[in-house]
C-alpha positions in Angstrom: 28.1 -20.4 128.4 30.0 -22.7 125.9 28.5 -24.1 122.8 30.1 -27.3 121.5 28.9 -28.7 118.2 29.1 -32.3 117.0 29.3 -32.6 113.2 26.1 -34.6 112.5 26.4 -35.7 108.9 27.2 -39.4 109.5 28.8 -41.6 112.1 28.6 -42.0 115.9 27.0 -38.6 116.5 24.7 -39.5 119.4 27.5 -41.1 121.4 29.6 -37.9 121.1 26.6 -35.7 121.9 25.9 -37.7 125.1 29.6 -37.9 126.1 30.1 -34.1 125.6 27.0 -33.3 127.6 28.2 -35.5 130.5 31.7 -34.0 130.3 30.3 -30.4 130.5 28.2 -31.5 133.6 31.1 -33.1 135.3 33.3 -30.0 134.8 30.4 -28.0 136.3 30.4 -25.6 133.3 27.4 -23.9 131.8 27.1 -25.1 128.2 25.1 -26.8 125.5 25.8 -29.4 122.8 24.4 -28.8 119.3 24.3 -31.0 116.3 25.9 -29.4 113.3 24.3 -30.2 109.9 24.7 -27.0 107.9 26.7 -23.8 107.7 24.4 -21.8 110.1 24.9 -24.5 112.8 28.6 -24.3 112.3 28.6 -20.5 112.8 26.6 -21.0 116.0 29.2 -23.1 117.9 32.6 -22.2 119.4 34.1 -25.7 119.2 33.4 -28.8 117.1 33.6 -32.5 117.6 34.1 -34.6 114.4 33.0 -38.1 115.0 34.0 -41.5 113.7 32.1 -43.0 110.8 33.0 -43.2 107.1 35.5 -40.5 106.3 34.8 -40.4 102.5 31.0 -40.1 103.1 31.5 -37.3 105.7 33.9 -35.5 103.3 31.5 -35.7 100.4 28.6 -34.4 102.5 30.7 -31.5 103.7 31.3 -30.6 100.0 27.6 -31.1 99.1 26.4 -28.8 101.9 29.0 -26.2 101.0 30.5 -26.5 104.5 34.0 -27.7 103.8 35.7 -24.3 103.0 33.9 -22.7 105.9 35.0 -25.4 108.3 38.6 -25.1 107.1 38.5 -21.3 107.6 37.1 -21.6 111.1 39.7 -24.2 112.2 42.5 -22.0 110.7 41.1 -19.1 112.7 41.4 -21.1 115.9 38.1 -22.9 116.5 38.9 -25.8 118.9 38.3 -29.2 117.2 38.2 -32.7 118.6 38.2 -35.6 116.1 38.0 -39.3 116.5 38.8 -42.1 113.9 37.2 -40.8 110.6 37.5 -37.3 112.0 41.2 -37.8 112.3 41.4 -39.0 108.7 39.5 -35.9 107.5 41.8 -33.5 109.4 45.0 -35.0 108.1 47.1 -33.3 105.5 48.1 -36.6 104.0 45.7 -39.6 103.7 46.6 -43.1 102.5 44.7 -46.4 102.6 46.4 -49.6 103.7 45.2 -51.3 100.5 44.6 -48.7 97.8 47.3 -46.1 98.7 46.4 -42.4 98.0 42.7 -42.0 98.3 42.0 -38.6 96.7 39.0 -38.2 99.1 37.7 -34.7 100.1 39.4 -33.6 103.3 39.8 -30.7 105.7 43.6 -31.1 105.6 44.6 -28.9 108.5 46.5 -31.3 110.8 50.1 -31.8 109.9 50.1 -35.6 110.0 50.1 -38.5 107.6 47.4 -41.1 108.2 46.8 -44.6 107.0 43.1 -45.7 106.9 42.2 -49.1 108.3 45.8 -49.4 109.7 44.8 -52.1 112.2 42.5 -54.0 109.8 38.8 -54.2 109.0 35.7 -54.3 111.2 36.3 -57.9 112.4 39.8 -56.9 113.6 38.4 -54.3 116.0 39.8 -54.4 119.5 40.0 -52.7 122.9 43.2 -52.0 124.9 44.3 -50.0 127.9 46.2 -47.0 126.6 48.3 -44.3 128.3 47.3 -40.9 127.0 49.5 -37.9 127.9 47.6 -35.4 130.1 44.8 -37.9 130.8 46.1 -41.1 132.1 45.2 -44.7 131.3 42.0 -45.1 129.4 40.2 -47.9 127.7 40.7 -47.3 123.9 38.3 -48.9 121.4 39.7 -49.3 117.9 37.1 -49.9 115.2 38.5 -50.0 111.6 40.9 -47.5 113.0 43.4 -45.3 111.2 46.9 -44.6 112.5 49.3 -41.8 112.2 52.6 -42.7 110.5 54.2 -39.2 110.4 53.8 -35.9 112.3 55.0 -32.4 111.6 57.3 -30.4 114.0 54.4 -28.6 115.7 52.4 -31.8 116.5 52.6 -33.2 120.0 52.2 -37.0 120.3 49.9 -38.0 123.1 49.7 -41.8 122.7 51.3 -44.6 120.8 50.3 -48.2 120.1 53.1 -50.5 118.8 54.7 -48.6 115.9 51.8 -46.2 115.3 50.9 -42.9 116.8 47.2 -42.9 117.8 46.6 -39.6 119.6 48.0 -36.1 118.9 47.4 -32.4 119.5 48.4 -29.5 117.3 47.4 -25.9 118.2 43.6 -25.9 118.5 43.2 -29.6 117.4 42.9 -32.8 119.4 42.7 -36.0 117.3 42.5 -39.7 118.2 42.5 -42.9 116.1 40.1 -44.6 118.6 36.6 -44.1 120.0 36.4 -42.8 123.6 32.7 -41.9 123.1 31.7 -45.6 123.1 32.9 -46.1 126.7 31.4 -44.6 129.8 34.7 -42.7 130.5 34.3 -39.0 129.5 37.8 -37.9 130.5 38.9 -37.3 126.9 35.9 -35.1 126.3 36.6 -33.3 129.6 40.2 -32.8 128.6 39.2 -31.3 125.3 36.8 -28.9 127.0 39.2 -27.9 129.7 42.3 -27.6 127.6 40.9 -26.3 124.3 37.5 -24.6 124.9 37.5 -22.9 128.3 
C-alpha cells in the first residue's frame, strides 16, 4: 500500500491528485493519494508531488506552516519527490527571474540545478508541444509561465530539452519538470514516477 501526497497549499492540486490516482490504478498498485497541508500530513506519506502554481506563495506558506525544514529533511533522507513548474523552481538550488534576476524567495533548494522563472514568457505566451522525455517517450507538454533549467550539476540526469533549455531532470529521489503533465489526460509521467521512484 503506497501513500502519495500532493502538496496542497496553492496551485493545480486537484489535477495532480486526479492524475496520481489514475496512475496508481493503471499500474494496478494498491495505494492512496492524500492532500498535504500540514506537517502531520507530510509525515503520513511516503512520496510527494509538488504542483505548479506560484512558487513564491507556496514557499511562503511552507515557511508559515513550519513545513519547510521538515520537507527539506525528508527529501534529503530519500523521500521520492515529483515536481512540476513552480515545484521545480522551489526545489532548485539556484533561482533567477528572467526580469528581476535573483529572487531571494523561500526555497527547498535540494536539486542541483539553476532555474530561470518565466523563461518562456508570461501567461499569454503559454504553449503546448510534443516532447521526447527519456524513459517515457513522446508526450504532449503544456508550458504555462514555465521556468527552464539553465545549468545542472554532475549528478543530475537530463530527461528532456526544448531549444536551448533543459525542461525535465532527475537526481536521486527527485523528478522535476518545467511543464504540466497533469493538465492532459496522459498519466505516463505520473506512472513513471510511481514505478521508478516509489515502488
